[in-house]
C-alpha positions, 0 to 999 in steps of 0.5 A: 867840340865836334870834329869832321875827319876827312880821309879817302880811306884806310888803304894800305899805308902808314898815314892811314893807320896813324889816322885810325890810332888818332880816331880811336883815341878821340873816341875816348874823349867825352868832350870830343864828338867825331864824324868820319867822312871817307870815300872808299873801303880799305884794308885797315877798316877793321882797326877802326873802333866804331861805337863812338863815331858817326861814319859817313861814306861819300859815293864818288867815282874817283878821288878827283870827282868834281862832286866831292866838294858838294857832297862834303858841304852837304855833310858839313851843313848837317853835322855843323862841326867846329873843325874839319880835319883833312888827312892826305893830299886828295882831301885837302883841295875839297876841304879848301873849296868848302872852307869859304862856304862855312865862315865859322868852320876852322880848317886844319890840314895835315902834312904826312910828307916833306916834298912833292914833284914840282911839276905836278899840277895837283900838288901845286893847286894844293900848295896854293890852297893850303895858305887858306888853312887855319893850321897845318899840322906836320908830322915832321920838321921837314914837313912843316918847313915845306909850308913855310913859304906860304903858311906863317909860322904861327899857323904851323905845328909839328906833331909826331906819329902815334906808336902803339906799345909792343913787346920786343922779341928775341932775335931769331936765326937765320938772320932776316933782312927786311924792307917794308913799305910801298913799292914806289920810286919815293921809297927807292926800293929798286936800289935796296933790292939790288943790294939784296941780290948782291948779298944773297950771292955771297951770304948764304946765312942770311934771308931777305924779305920784301913786303909791300905793294905798288907800281914797281912790283913787276920790276921787283919780282923780275929782279929777284927771279931765281934768288931763293933767299929773297922772298916777296910777300906782297902786302901784309897786315901784320907788320909788327910780326914781320918786324919782330921776325927780322934782324935788320930793317932797311929804308932807303927813301928819298923823302919821308914824313915821319917814317912809320917803319923806322919808328916800329922797328925801334919799338921792336929793338931792331937795327935800321939801315936808313938813307941819310936824309933829314927825316930819318935823322929826326928819328934816329939822331945825328950820330946814328952809325948805320946811315947810308949816304949814297942811297942810290948805290946798291953796293954801298947799301949792301955794305951798310946792311952787312955792318948792321948785321954784324952788330945786330945783338947790340941796339944801343945805337937806338937810344936816341930814337927810344927817347923820341918814342917815349912821348909818342903815345896815343893819349899825348898825341891826341891831347896835342891835336885837341890843343891845336883845335881849341887854339884855332877855334879861339882865334877870330876869323 
């Protein structure tokens, strides 16, 4: 079976790293031939194993270049794949446009989130064209439910993320609280940073770290100016190292797909203070004690952080999540994707 894997590039982000983990596993399979199609270079390029894969970089002016479908179609004509797998929203529209020109091709679309701005025409177009997909593979139940109005249940699948095995490390002092992720409104980082500012004023025994880049960087820098206990580190490739150095990880997202930082924190035996949303409950379980209901309130977030710090040596609250992670290894996840590919290829057009 030949798979064309379409992605914009391996920029900073959990979804991009997940695609690399999956591509690396596909290359180990003797019955799978992989062609990677991408647009740009990215910070995670070095993680990709390249010996068993054909790589095609399309020259484009932007992710919205009108020539993308035509360039993509030329590659598909030459490589003649069985399945086109599109990864991330910017790839789904060109994939849908070329799907009709290749009657024998099966298009599998992935969903790495669970909600989008209602009035954004890009996502409205994606939702409209997504009904043409032979399958939609979401990494969370809520992501799958997003497509329920337009894609039948028989063509929707839920496959979780890949978690790379790590050796958990002992806690170190002084305690460090970290937020790791894109500095975007969806991640609700401004409320977390305000909670850090409140805690820094009364907890001289705790350090705070902000890791990531995004459109809110200037606001974050301004908010922490003069607070020596709060460090902004920007983008860091060594996320596992940063999680291992922390005592508590904070995520107050308004919405997620399957949250990679939460999964990686659990793998490192680190408590997570999380917004009380369905995507976090899917990982951490219904009875997890460190949810924050009022995710927009810095005072409530600060209280949740202090509660987790007081229990940082006891990670029994992570038992439910550990059970989830036990099945999220690369071979098992790749097997599930391949099973879906074979299923859609076996169905008549």
